[in-house]
Backbone bond lengths (Angstrom), bond angles and torsions (degrees), N, CA, C in turn:
res aa  C-N    CA-C-N  psi(-1)  N-CA   C-N-CA  omega(-1)  CA-C   N-CA-C  phi
1 X - - - 1.450 - - 1.532 111.32 -
2 X 1.349 116.50 -38.72 1.456 120.78 179.25 1.524 110.98 -63.84
3 X 1.325 116.32 -37.93 1.462 120.57 178.93 1.522 110.98 -64.12
4 X 1.336 117.56 -39.06 1.460 121.80 178.48 1.525 110.67 -64.54
5 X 1.313 117.94 -41.58 1.460 121.48 177.94 1.528 111.20 -64.90
6 X 1.329 116.33 -40.17 1.465 120.10 177.90 1.521 110.71 -65.32
7 X 1.345 116.51 -39.30 1.461 120.92 178.15 1.521 110.52 -64.19
8 X 1.340 117.23 -41.45 1.471 120.82 178.25 1.524 111.22 -62.82
9 X 1.334 116.88 -42.42 1.461 120.38 177.35 1.524 110.94 -63.23
10 X 1.324 115.73 -42.57 1.460 120.51 -179.54 1.530 110.60 -63.45
11 X 1.338 117.11 -43.09 1.470 121.01 179.45 1.529 110.21 -65.65
12 X 1.337 117.16 -42.90 1.469 120.57 178.79 1.525 110.90 -61.98
13 X 1.325 115.91 -47.10 1.462 120.11 178.29 1.524 110.12 -62.64
14 X 1.322 117.00 -41.94 1.462 121.39 -179.64 1.514 112.25 -61.74
15 X 1.334 116.71 -43.01 1.463 119.59 -179.96 1.522 110.99 -69.21
16 X 1.331 117.37 -39.59 1.460 120.82 175.83 1.528 110.42 -60.40
17 X 1.322 116.11 -42.04 1.461 120.67 177.65 1.534 110.56 -63.41
18 X 1.337 117.08 -42.19 1.468 120.49 177.23 1.525 111.51 -62.48
19 X 1.330 117.20 -39.34 1.467 120.30 178.03 1.532 110.06 -62.30
20 X 1.316 116.35 -44.72 1.467 119.93 177.96 1.525 111.45 -62.17
21 X 1.330 116.87 -39.60 1.464 120.66 178.56 1.530 110.38 -66.83
22 X 1.336 117.12 -39.24 1.462 120.68 176.99 1.518 111.65 -63.14
23 X 1.339 116.59 -42.49 1.466 120.72 176.48 1.522 111.34 -62.01
24 X 1.320 115.26 -43.34 1.464 120.18 178.68 1.526 110.61 -60.80
25 X 1.322 116.59 -46.92 1.468 120.80 -178.82 1.526 111.06 -61.94
26 X 1.334 116.68 -48.81 1.469 120.58 -179.41 1.528 110.96 -62.47
27 X 1.330 116.76 -42.44 1.471 120.37 -179.97 1.520 111.64 -62.93
28 X 1.332 116.86 -44.18 1.468 120.50 178.98 1.526 110.99 -64.54
29 X 1.329 116.74 -42.81 1.465 121.14 -179.84 1.526 110.77 -61.11
30 X 1.333 116.92 -56.00 1.460 120.58 -174.53 1.529 112.78 -72.16
31 X 1.325 117.66 -28.55 1.457 120.50 178.85 1.527 111.30 -61.18
32 X 1.305 117.75 -32.91 1.463 121.21 -178.43 1.524 112.77 -72.49
33 X 1.333 116.44 -14.90 1.467 118.94 174.70 1.535 111.00 -111.93
34 X 1.332 115.61 15.78 1.460 120.85 171.24 1.520 116.06 83.75
35 X 1.323 118.28 24.24 1.463 120.66 -178.57 1.520 109.47 -121.86
36 X 1.334 116.08 132.26 1.465 120.56 170.17 1.524 106.51 -89.06
37 X 1.309 116.39 98.67 1.467 121.85 -171.87 1.517 112.29 -63.44
38 X 1.317 118.06 -25.93 1.473 119.89 -179.53 1.528 111.73 -63.59
39 X 1.335 117.01 -26.54 1.462 120.39 176.33 1.523 112.27 -70.78
40 X 1.321 117.32 -18.55 1.464 121.88 -175.34 1.526 112.91 -117.60
41 X 1.321 117.56 14.41 1.461 120.97 -176.82 1.518 111.32 -112.16
42 X 1.310 114.73 141.60 1.462 120.30 173.21 1.528 108.30 -94.15
43 X 1.301 116.93 171.29 1.457 120.74 178.23 1.531 110.37 -62.90
44 X 1.330 116.77 -33.32 1.466 120.57 177.08 1.521 111.22 -63.19
45 X 1.330 116.57 -42.98 1.471 120.42 177.89 1.521 110.68 -59.56
46 X 1.318 116.10 -41.70 1.462 120.91 -178.62 1.531 110.57 -66.85
47 X 1.339 117.16 -43.04 1.457 120.73 -178.06 1.523 112.99 -69.92
48 X 1.330 116.54 -31.44 1.466 120.72 -175.63 1.524 112.37 -94.77
49 X 1.328 117.98 -14.68 1.467 120.80 -172.49 1.525 114.55 -54.40
50 X 1.339 120.96 -44.16 1.472 117.20 -179.13 1.524 112.95 -65.50
51 X 1.317 116.35 -36.08 1.468 119.75 179.28 1.521 109.58 -69.17
52 X 1.335 116.93 -41.13 1.463 120.75 178.46 1.522 111.20 -62.83
53 X 1.321 116.75 -40.43 1.466 120.90 179.71 1.517 110.41 -64.47
54 X 1.329 115.64 -46.39 1.471 119.63 -177.98 1.527 112.08 -65.47
55 X 1.333 117.39 -39.63 1.465 119.23 -178.00 1.519 113.20 -80.24
56 X 1.339 118.00 -16.75 1.462 119.33 178.74 1.525 112.51 -81.11
57 X 1.312 117.21 -10.52 1.462 122.61 178.57 1.533 108.79 -125.17
58 X 1.337 118.64 79.49 1.461 121.19 -173.14 1.530 114.38 -59.01
59 X 1.309 118.09 -36.79 1.470 119.99 -179.59 1.520 110.07 -68.13
60 X 1.325 116.58 -42.47 1.451 119.87 177.98 1.526 111.32 -67.07
61 X 1.337 115.99 -36.45 1.468 119.63 176.69 1.519 110.61 -62.82
62 X 1.322 116.41 -44.28 1.464 120.44 178.24 1.528 110.60 -62.25
63 X 1.321 116.52 -43.45 1.470 120.27 178.53 1.524 110.85 -62.19
64 X 1.330 116.98 -40.40 1.455 121.01 179.49 1.530 111.27 -66.31
65 X 1.326 117.39 -38.79 1.466 121.20 177.95 1.524 110.22 -65.63
66 X 1.328 117.05 -43.64 1.471 120.65 179.13 1.530 110.38 -63.91
67 X 1.327 116.76 -45.28 1.463 120.13 178.35 1.530 110.68 -61.35
68 X 1.340 116.44 -41.67 1.465 120.48 178.56 1.519 111.33 -61.65
69 X 1.322 116.61 -45.00 1.473 120.26 179.85 1.524 110.83 -61.40
70 X 1.314 115.70 -42.80 1.472 119.58 179.10 1.524 110.48 -65.19
71 X 1.333 115.82 -45.05 1.465 119.69 -178.23 1.525 112.26 -61.27
72 X 1.316 116.84 -38.79 1.455 118.77 -176.16 1.526 113.46 -82.95
73 X 1.318 117.52 -2.71 1.463 119.69 170.18 1.525 111.35 -94.89
74 X 1.306 116.53 -15.60 1.467 121.20 -177.93 1.532 113.60 -62.80
75 X 1.366 120.17 -44.68 1.467 118.02 -178.92 1.531 113.20 -57.51
76 X 1.315 117.03 -42.32 1.461 120.92 178.93 1.530 110.34 -64.14
77 X 1.320 116.17 -44.37 1.461 121.43 179.96 1.530 110.91 -61.13
78 X 1.336 116.00 -49.17 1.466 119.92 -177.18 1.529 112.72 -69.63
79 X 1.336 116.87 -37.67 1.469 118.06 -178.98 1.524 111.55 -67.52
80 X 1.337 118.19 -31.98 1.469 121.01 176.50 1.530 111.08 -70.53
81 X 1.329 117.04 -24.06 1.457 120.93 -178.26 1.532 112.01 -111.62
82 X 1.312 116.64 20.26 1.464 120.29 -175.15 1.530 113.23 -65.07
83 X 1.316 117.07 -18.95 1.465 120.65 178.07 1.533 112.56 -78.25
84 X 1.326 116.50 -13.34 1.468 120.37 -179.24 1.522 109.99 -64.94
85 X 1.291 115.18 146.03 1.457 122.34 -175.66 1.536 111.89 -61.78
86 X 1.345 117.91 -43.11 1.453 120.78 -176.63 1.531 111.64 -66.12
87 X 1.334 118.28 -32.79 1.469 120.97 177.36 1.530 109.55 -73.19
88 X 1.313 116.69 -41.29 1.464 120.69 179.38 1.532 111.01 -61.90
89 X 1.322 116.75 -40.25 1.467 120.34 -176.80 1.530 112.82 -78.77
90 X 1.328 117.04 -37.48 1.466 118.93 -172.91 1.529 113.73 -93.45
91 X 1.327 117.82 -41.64 1.463 119.64 -173.59 1.525 112.15 -104.12
92 X 1.304 116.57 -43.49 1.462 120.84 -174.89 1.527 113.14 -100.14
93 X 1.314 118.23 24.90 1.461 120.57 -174.54 1.524 112.88 -63.02
94 X 1.329 118.43 -30.69 1.461 121.33 178.90 1.530 112.83 -95.31
95 X 1.321 117.06 -0.83 1.457 121.89 -176.78 1.526 110.19 -135.38
96 X 1.288 118.57 66.11 1.472 120.54 -172.68 1.526 115.53 -75.10
97 X 1.333 119.40 -22.38 1.463 120.28 -172.13 1.524 113.13 -113.25
98 X 1.293 117.74 46.03 1.463 120.92 178.32 1.517 109.94 -88.62
99 X 1.349 115.37 142.14 1.464 117.75 173.48 1.529 108.53 -81.63
100 X 1.329 116.92 -178.80 1.474 121.32 -173.60 1.530 112.01 -62.51
101 X 1.330 117.99 -43.39 1.472 121.96 -179.36 1.525 110.40 -66.43
102 X 1.312 117.14 -43.66 1.457 120.96 178.95 1.523 111.69 -65.00
103 X 1.322 115.80 -36.50 1.466 120.12 178.60 1.522 110.71 -66.17
104 X 1.330 116.13 -44.94 1.475 120.38 178.97 1.533 110.12 -62.83
105 X 1.334 117.27 -42.46 1.469 121.18 178.34 1.526 111.16 -63.39
106 X 1.317 116.62 -41.76 1.464 121.11 178.53 1.524 110.56 -60.61
107 X 1.335 116.57 -47.91 1.466 119.82 179.91 1.527 111.53 -66.62
108 X 1.332 117.32 -37.65 1.468 120.50 177.99 1.522 110.84 -62.71
109 X 1.329 117.04 -44.81 1.467 120.45 178.60 1.530 111.32 -63.77
110 X 1.307 115.84 -38.84 1.458 120.96 177.56 1.533 111.13 -61.44
111 X 1.328 115.77 -44.13 1.466 120.72 179.99 1.522 110.82 -68.35
112 X 1.326 118.32 -38.49 1.466 120.52 179.11 1.523 110.52 -63.29
113 X 1.317 117.27 -44.07 1.470 120.72 177.52 1.536 109.94 -61.50
114 X 1.322 116.38 -43.36 1.463 120.25 178.72 1.530 110.95 -63.61
115 X 1.332 117.10 -40.91 1.461 121.69 179.93 1.528 110.88 -65.52
116 X 1.330 117.65 -43.91 1.460 120.89 178.16 1.527 111.08 -63.03
117 X 1.307 116.33 -38.12 1.464 120.54 176.29 1.528 110.73 -66.10
118 X 1.326 116.35 -39.33 1.477 120.66 176.99 1.521 110.90 -61.70
119 X 1.344 116.58 -44.25 1.469 120.04 177.93 1.527 111.40 -62.84
120 X 1.328 116.22 -41.72 1.461 120.15 178.11 1.522 110.31 -58.75
121 X 1.321 117.12 -46.92 1.465 121.56 179.16 1.527 111.33 -63.97
122 X 1.320 116.79 -39.16 1.464 122.36 178.68 1.527 110.67 -59.46
123 X 1.345 117.15 -52.72 1.458 120.79 -177.66 1.532 111.97 -70.17
124 X 1.333 117.33 -37.42 1.468 120.14 175.22 1.529 110.76 -61.25
125 X 1.323 115.38 -44.77 1.462 120.05 -179.80 1.513 112.90 -62.07
126 X 1.330 116.30 -44.14 1.465 119.51 179.11 1.527 110.35 -64.67
127 X 1.321 117.35 -46.67 1.466 120.59 -178.70 1.513 112.81 -62.18
128 X 1.334 116.06 -50.03 1.465 119.75 -179.10 1.522 111.94 -68.94
129 X 1.324 116.67 -44.97 1.471 120.74 -177.16 1.517 113.32 -64.64
130 X 1.331 116.12 -49.82 1.461 119.33 -179.43 1.527 111.53 -67.31
131 X 1.341 116.69 -39.22 1.465 120.19 178.84 1.514 112.35 -63.91
132 X 1.343 115.30 -43.23 1.467 119.88 178.85 1.530 110.59 -64.78
133 X 1.322 115.58 -40.61 1.469 119.82 -178.90 1.528 111.08 -64.10
134 X 1.328 116.98 -45.42 1.463 119.10 -178.40 1.525 110.58 -70.59
135 X 1.340 118.36 -37.30 1.468 120.83 177.95 1.524 110.80 -63.47
136 X 1.325 116.45 -39.96 1.468 121.00 178.34 1.525 111.04 -66.54
137 X 1.325 116.56 -41.79 1.467 119.70 179.11 1.527 111.53 -66.49
138 X 1.326 116.92 -34.46 1.468 120.35 176.49 1.531 109.43 -67.16
139 X 1.339 116.82 -47.11 1.468 121.32 -178.21 1.523 111.69 -62.52
140 X 1.333 117.52 -37.18 1.471 121.39 -178.89 1.522 113.26 -92.14
141 X 1.325 116.74 3.52 1.465 122.84 -179.36 1.529 111.68 53.40
142 X 1.319 116.06 48.38 1.466 121.81 179.58 1.528 110.72 -112.88
143 X 1.313 115.98 45.83 1.461 120.96 -179.01 1.522 110.21 -101.11
144 X 1.295 115.47 147.99 1.463 120.97 174.20 1.526 107.43 -103.60
145 X 1.300 116.19 114.80 1.455 121.63 -177.57 1.521 108.34 -83.89
146 X 1.325 115.35 77.88 1.459 121.56 -170.03 1.519 113.88 -105.92
147 X 1.321 117.10 22.07 1.457 121.29 175.65 1.519 108.18 -130.15
148 X 1.322 115.47 127.42 1.465 119.89 175.82 1.525 107.21 -97.22
149 X 1.334 115.80 116.62 1.455 121.87 -177.42 1.519 108.73 -104.07
150 X 1.324 116.23 123.37 1.462 121.36 177.45 1.524 107.73 -105.05
151 X 1.312 114.90 124.06 1.456 120.86 -176.63 1.526 110.38 -86.33
152 X 1.312 116.67 169.12 1.455 122.12 -178.08 1.513 114.11 -60.88
153 X 1.334 117.67 -26.74 1.464 121.15 -179.71 1.529 112.33 -84.93
154 X 1.333 117.80 1.02 1.460 121.97 178.13 1.516 114.51 97.50
155 X 1.317 118.58 -16.91 1.458 121.53 176.61 1.516 109.72 -68.94
156 X 1.327 115.61 146.38 1.463 118.89 177.30 1.524 109.31 -131.87
157 X 1.325 114.06 158.26 1.454 120.60 -176.15 1.524 108.57 -153.06
158 X 1.345 115.85 143.56 1.458 120.04 173.11 1.519 108.23 -80.61
159 X 1.328 116.03 129.33 1.460 120.80 -175.61 1.519 109.88 -134.03
160 X 1.318 114.45 163.29 1.461 120.85 168.11 1.522 105.65 -102.07
161 X 1.324 116.62 112.95 1.458 122.35 -178.37 1.521 109.03 -85.14
162 X 1.318 116.22 111.86 1.465 121.18 -179.11 1.513 110.22 -75.24
163 X 1.320 116.24 -52.31 1.460 120.71 -172.99 1.521 108.46 -166.53
164 X 1.300 116.00 161.13 1.459 121.53 171.75 1.523 108.19 -134.06
165 X 1.309 114.92 157.52 1.455 119.59 167.37 1.522 106.58 -134.83
166 X 1.298 118.37 -163.62 1.468 119.29 -173.78 1.523 113.05 -72.71
167 X 1.342 117.99 -12.92 1.461 120.08 -176.54 1.526 115.28 -123.01
168 X 1.341 118.13 -21.45 1.463 120.27 -171.88 1.523 112.79 -138.99
169 X 1.358 113.90 152.96 1.458 122.79 166.65 1.525 107.02 -104.72
170 X 1.318 116.89 136.11 1.467 122.64 175.55 1.522 106.31 -113.51
171 X 1.325 117.57 119.30 1.465 120.22 -173.16 1.513 111.84 -150.19
172 X 1.346 114.50 167.96 1.464 122.37 175.49 1.516 108.36 -126.00
173 X 1.317 115.36 146.52 1.458 120.32 175.21 1.520 108.58 -105.62
174 X 1.321 115.57 157.23 1.463 121.49 -177.92 1.523 110.30 -60.35
175 X 1.342 115.78 132.78 1.450 121.39 177.00 1.522 114.05 82.82
176 X 1.325 117.85 2.61 1.460 120.99 -179.26 1.525 108.58 -131.32
177 X 1.323 116.65 122.54 1.462 120.62 -178.01 1.524 113.12 -91.44
178 X 1.310 116.97 4.07 1.461 120.66 177.41 1.526 109.85 -87.68
179 X 1.316 115.28 132.20 1.463 120.31 179.18 1.519 108.69 -73.77
180 X 1.325 115.11 132.40 1.458 120.77 177.43 1.528 108.49 -104.88
181 X 1.322 114.99 145.93 1.457 121.52 -178.89 1.520 107.01 -125.47
182 X 1.331 116.15 121.33 1.460 120.52 -179.13 1.519 109.75 -122.71
183 X 1.330 116.88 132.41 1.464 118.73 174.74 1.528 110.37 -61.91
184 X 1.304 116.07 146.41 1.470 121.92 -177.47 1.526 111.16 -53.84
185 X 1.336 118.05 -39.34 1.462 121.91 -176.15 1.512 114.80 -66.72
186 X 1.331 118.50 -17.50 1.466 120.76 -178.37 1.524 112.36 -87.39
187 X 1.321 117.29 -8.04 1.463 121.42 -178.56 1.520 108.83 -103.33
188 X 1.346 115.11 125.25 1.461 119.91 -179.26 1.521 110.85 -76.72
189 X 1.337 116.47 -48.37 1.481 120.03 176.56 1.514 111.13 -160.96
190 X 1.332 113.31 165.61 1.474 122.07 176.00 1.512 107.28 -121.84
191 X 1.315 115.26 139.80 1.469 120.88 176.19 1.523 108.01 -126.64
192 X 1.323 116.07 123.53 1.450 120.10 178.47 1.519 108.71 -81.39
193 X 1.321 116.69 124.62 1.464 122.48 -178.06 1.521 108.42 -94.23
194 X 1.323 116.68 126.86 1.467 120.18 177.39 1.504 109.39 -77.08
195 X 1.332 115.54 136.41 1.467 120.81 178.34 1.517 108.91 -98.72
C-alpha cells in the first residue's frame, strides 16, 4: 500500500513538473514572436500543453521514451555493481558505507534528478529553438503561406499558421510581419494548401 501511495505522489509530481515545462516551452516560443501566451491560454491549454508538445514531435517522443527506459534501468544496474572499484571511486566516493537499500535509493534519486534535468533541457530546447526559427523566418520573410483561412464573413486569405490552442489561431498574412490572433469562432474553416 505504501508503494502505491509513493507511486501516486511521484505521478502527481511528475505531471505537475510536465505542466510547468509545457508552460515554460510555450512561453519561450511565443515570447520570441512578441506574444504573452498566458493571456491567450485556457486552463485546458495549460494542462494539455506538455502532452501536445510531446505528441507533436514523434521522433523526440521516441527518443525521450528510450532515454527514460535506459535511465530507469541504471539504478538497478549500478546498485548490483556498487562494490566495484570504479563505482566506489567515482559515484559513491562520499558515501562508502551504504547498505543495498540505501545504495539503490541513492542511485534512484540521482537518476530522477538527471531525468528532470533532461526534461528541462528538452522543453527549453524546443521552446527556444522553435521560437528562434519562426522569428527568423518572419524577419526574413521566408514563410510558406500554405493554409487557406476562411473567415466567418466568407472572405478567405492564404496565411502562415503559427499555432493554435483551444481558443485562438495565431497566424501571419502575406506581406505583413505582425502576428494576428483570431478567436476560433471567427474562422469558418481552414484548408491546407499542398506545395
